[in-house]
C-alpha positions in Angstrom: 118.6 99.3 127.9 115.4 99.9 129.8 112.8 102.5 128.7 111.5 103.6 125.3 114.1 103.8 122.5 114.8 107.3 121.2 115.1 107.7 117.4 117.2 110.5 115.9 116.9 111.0 112.1 119.3 112.9 109.9 120.7 114.9 112.8 117.6 117.0 113.4 114.4 115.1 114.1 114.2 113.2 117.4 111.2 111.2 118.7 110.5 108.2 120.9 109.6 104.8 119.4 105.9 103.9 120.1 106.2 100.2 119.4 105.0 100.3 115.8 105.7 97.1 113.7 108.8 98.6 112.0 111.1 101.6 112.0 109.4 102.6 108.7 106.0 102.6 110.4 107.5 104.7 113.2 108.9 107.2 110.8 105.6 107.5 109.0 103.7 108.0 112.2 105.9 111.1 112.8 105.3 112.4 109.2 109.0 111.9 108.3 109.3 111.3 104.6 111.1 108.0 104.3 111.6 106.1 101.0 110.0 102.7 100.6 108.4 100.4 98.0 107.7 96.8 98.9 107.5 97.0 102.8 108.8 93.4 102.8 112.6 93.6 102.7 112.8 92.6 99.0 113.6 95.8 97.1 116.0 97.8 99.3 114.3 101.2 98.7 114.1 101.9 102.4 117.8 101.3 103.0 119.2 103.7 105.6 122.5 104.1 107.5 122.5 103.2 111.2 124.9 105.7 112.8 124.4 104.6 116.4 122.5 102.1 118.4 121.0 98.6 117.7 118.0 97.3 115.8 116.4 93.9 115.6 114.9 92.5 112.4 111.2 91.7 112.5 111.1 90.1 109.1 113.7 88.5 106.8 115.4 90.5 104.1 116.6 89.5 100.7 118.8 92.6 100.3 122.6 92.6 100.8 123.5 95.2 103.3 126.8 96.8 104.5 127.6 96.7 108.2 126.1 100.1 108.8 123.0 99.7 106.7 119.5 98.7 107.7 116.1 98.3 106.0 113.6 100.5 107.8 110.7 98.3 106.7 112.2 95.2 108.3 113.6 96.3 111.7 112.8 98.1 114.9 115.0 99.8 117.5 116.3 97.9 120.5 118.3 100.8 121.9 118.3 104.5 121.2 119.3 104.8 117.6 120.5 107.5 115.1 119.7 106.9 111.4 120.5 108.7 108.2 117.9 108.5 105.5 118.8 109.0 101.9 117.4 112.1 100.4 116.3 111.6 96.8 
């Protein structure tokens, strides 16, 4: 894919990735409330479902994930993505 990845969150908020370090940083830059704790891939608090697209990991994670799960603190989009954040 060429161009800037588009990020769609919970079927309503869409924005373009601005090359922040992680998806969590990108969400925060858009004032989207995203859960987190450690920011290092250790706790799993930032776990989200990847509904569509592809991400790459920018730091290692110690959390076991299902095939459709990602850690927003540890990855960034490679293609247009659609994610579902948990709502606590």
